[in-house]
C-alpha positions, 0 to 999 in steps of 0.5 A: 163422586164417591170413591170405589165400592172396593175401597171406599175412602170412608173406611180408610183410617189414614185419610183426613176426616173431612175427606171420609165424611164427604165420601160417605155423605155422597153415597147416602140416600135422603132415607140414610141421611135422615136416619143418621139425624134421628134416635131411639130409646131401648126400654120402657118410656111412654111405651116399651121398645126392646133391643130387637125393635132397635135393631130393626130400626137401624136395618130399616130406618138407618137410625144413627143414635140410640139410648139402650142404657144410661137413663131411668127406663133403660133396657140395661142397668147392669155392666154386663147386659149393657155390654151385650146390648151394645155389641149386639146393636153396633154388630147390626148397624155395621155388618146388616146395613148397607154403608155400615154406619156404627151407632152413636150411644148417648147417656145422662151421666150428669153426676157420674155413670149413675144410671148404671149398677155399681158405678161411681156416683158423685154429688149432684150439681148443687153439692159439686158446685159447693166444693167451689173447686173446678179442678175437682170437678174436672177430675170427676168428669173424667172419671164419668167419661172413662166409666161412659166409654167403657160401657159403649157410650159416645155422648153424655147429656152433660154439663147443666149450664142453667143457672138455678136461682128458683128453689121451686124449680124441680131441677135446680139440684141439677145446677151449679147454682146462683152465680153465673161465675160460678156456674160457667167455671163448674160448666167449663170444668165439665167439659174438659173432664168429659172430652179430655185432650179431644175426641180423637183420645181414649175415654173421651165423650161428647160433652152436651151443654144444656139447656139452651139458653134459659131454662131455669126461671120458668113461670111459677117455678114449673118445669118447662113452663115459658120464660119471659126474659129481658135480653139484658138479663138473658145475655148476662145471667142465663148465656155466660155459662154457655159461652164458657162451655163453648169456650172450653170446646164443648161439642153439642148443645141441647135446647130447653123445653121451654118457650123464651119470650113466646118462641118454643126454642126447639123450633126457634131460629132465633135462639138456635141459629142466630144467637148460638151459631150466629152470635155465639159461634157454636159449630157443634151438634145440636141435639134435642132433649127427649121429646122436644120436637114432638112438644112443638105440636103436642104441648106448645101449640106451635105446629099443626102436627108432628111433620110441621114440627119436624120441619121447624126443628129442622130450619131452625137449626136442630141436627138431632132428634135424640129420640124421635124413632121412625115416625121422624125419620118417615117426616124428615124423608117425606119433607125432602122428597116433597121439596119442602125441606132442602136436602142441603139441611139434611147434609149440614147436620149429617156432616156433623154427626158423621164428623165425630163418629169418625173422630172417635174411632167408631168405624174402626172399632165400635165395640167394647170389651166386657172385662174392662167395663166390669173393671172400670165402672165403680173402680175403687180409684173412682170411688175414692175420688167421689169421697174427696168430692162428697168431703169438700161438698158438706157445708156446715150451716150452724154449729154452736160450738158442738161439732165435731163429736168426739165418737166416744158419744152414744148417737141416736140416728133417725129421719128418712135419709139416714139408711136410704142409699137411693135418697142419697144419690138423689134423682138422675141415678139407679132407683134400686138400692141393690144397684148403688155401691155405697154405704149409708149415713147410718152405717157409716156413723156405726163405723165411725163411733165407739159409743152405742149407736141406736136407730129409729127412722121415726118419719118418712119423707112425708108420712109419720112413723114411730116418732115415739120410739124414735124420742125414746131412744134419742133421750137415752143418747148423748147426741141425736143426728137426724138425716132430713130433706128429699129424696129421689126425684126428676123434672116436677118432683116425679119419682118414677116409682112409688116412693113419692106421688105427684103432690106429695112432699117434695113439691114446688109449692113447699120449701119447708120440710114436710110437717112429718119430718118437722115433727120428729125434730120437735119430739127429739128436741123435746127430750133435750138431747142435743140435735145434728141435723143433716140435710140430704136434699137436692134444693135449698130448703126453708129450715128456719125453725130447724136452724133455730132447734139444731145445735148443728146443721150440716148441708149434705145435697145428694152426696153420691155413693160415698156420701155416708162416709163423708157425713160420718167423717165430718161429724167425728172430725175426720174431715173438716167441712169446707163447702160453701153454698152455691145458692141462697137459702131462704127463710121461707117459701115466699123468698123464691127469687132471692139471689145475692147479685140482685140489681141496684134499685130505689126505695122510693119512701125510704130505706126504713120502709123497705125490708132488706132486699137480701135476708136469707137464712144462709147467704150464697157463699156461707159455710163454716169450718172446724177452725177459724180464718183471718184475711186481710192486706188486700191488694192489686198489682195495677189500680188502673187498667185497660182492655184485655188486662188482668187485675191480679188481686193478692189477700193474706189468709192466716189460720188462727184456729187449732186445726188443719182447715180450707178457706174459700176466697171469694172475690166480689165486685160492686160499682156505682154510676154506670149507664146500665143498672149494675148488680149490688155485688157479684161473684168474679172469681174465687180460690180454695187454700188449705191452711194448717193451724197457725199457717198463713198464705198469700193468695192471688186470684186473677180478675180479668177486666172484661168481667166488670162489664155487661152485655148491653142490648144493642151494643154487646158486650161492654165495659164502661169506664170508672171505678170498680171496688173488688171485695174479699171478706169485708175489705175492699180495693178499687180498680179504675177502668181508664176507658169504655170498651166493647 
């Protein structure tokens, strides 16, 4: 029985959360329960929904969550207007409804609160992963959570736990790359950063591990296309980063759009209940990706209509339909009232939703302060961390002893990404340059070079501009810096603006840079002026010709608001490049399934008849610096280990160059003679180390013995007895596992 209306227990913060949830749940009608499990948007999606309509849905349909800002078409972009919208909606929810349940607001803040004007924008996923520094990424996520909560949101649809291996896929730039180990470490770091000391603490948000369980290798590389994957590959490649996020305490999980082995995940009990809740033990909320429920009937064709799709999703284990709007509320109510769906299904989901609202203190104070929001979003100290992340992400692919330049040279700057802030921050960010609080590569080169700096764009992303003018200016310079690559896009390379039309570069059919950009490179190279290529891009493009032509090649990814400064500092030597590739760079568009941890295989007619299985333009883990390092004296504390043991590996690293720099110690394992086919090598651990010129350090890296194992279909995780070689920079040491362990 609920407590008295005069002093309802759910409104008493002194009581345990479980008791408050129980009291409120007992008071709720079926319609009120259904409303808590459905959200809406405010802004322009397939139709425009304004704030007044959202308020009506909250009053009349009891909607419990909304996205009025923090996405591409949202109603609010400026901080001031966002605060007004949030407080207006929360007032409606708490003052104009029977039970006064506050709204839960969600955002896409995957690399900073980037859909909000003047926010701090960090490098996108591949750039963040190139730092190989989980602590720095955690610090960035902590800043993102601070800015998100300052504007009134409570859930962030991040981190991306997808393992990105197919460069055709339009979302690979959101991932932390191709290694399950690297992705797992970075995803867990983001969870820790977003959720801090727990949802009860200040400035924390619900973190959402997405897109469960295997989104990133769709057929044809086409976004949301079917995935057909073995259990062996699923559990050893795609699931481990989600397990790491769960171990870090992630509060929410989002399914992927795809069907996997014939079952669309949003409607699959196998994936959402048996695997996620059963095998992996997840007890948080499962929230749909936008439109995920409707796709069951509209696109997957596994449900006859939205009512059946709603039933399938709820019985599969879905808690919240992120943007189901009033239609899905009505379907839920009808399913329960007709007896087709047991009300207990709603109760279990509502309990999870309400628990998080109580833990975050929304019933006590759901409002936000305008002055605090304005001071917090894009704060100087936040931008300084974004600069550090951008610096650490920059990956020097090639250097013919040309960089760094002295800063006294006359420099020509060209290319489509030299003076475009929207391209620089990349997708999942604001699309108007006036909303980006940053500086471009061109602006920062002018700030860091004492010689004359000339500029001519010369080419767009996929169109020809005045190439002759660019070549003429380049001929008069001492060095030409060409900022090339890709621009802002989402999903299947859609831009949502006139910047890029579907079918124009970038597309999944083309991994080379656009021919118009290559023509600019050719013209500038022809002048004889040394060329530095700067790749501002989401994906690992196939740039073999550019690599041959350029005297130096720098991978900048989508580096964020401070990326322009980080690039300029690196060119003139104020920053030593320390990024390492988190994904393999192919030689051509034919190398779409190239990754460092491929499995052992036979070569039936001899090695000489097989081209190398792994022959990229630049390999996973590659990255040059302005100094030189030597590693050696590889040793382990114990050469024989058992279950639960951790190997401590020591390696000596010496900076033998003449300037300070950063080395990334990468520990790989390889093994033979096992029951199941194993990777030829796979990343097991890593550690960054900063050393002054001439300095030497012994670096200790821990490798839990359980990482030597694999998930064996039918048996679960298994470590087989035998020898495992640990490799660091060409040296190896053997560790023996003294028995088989499950």
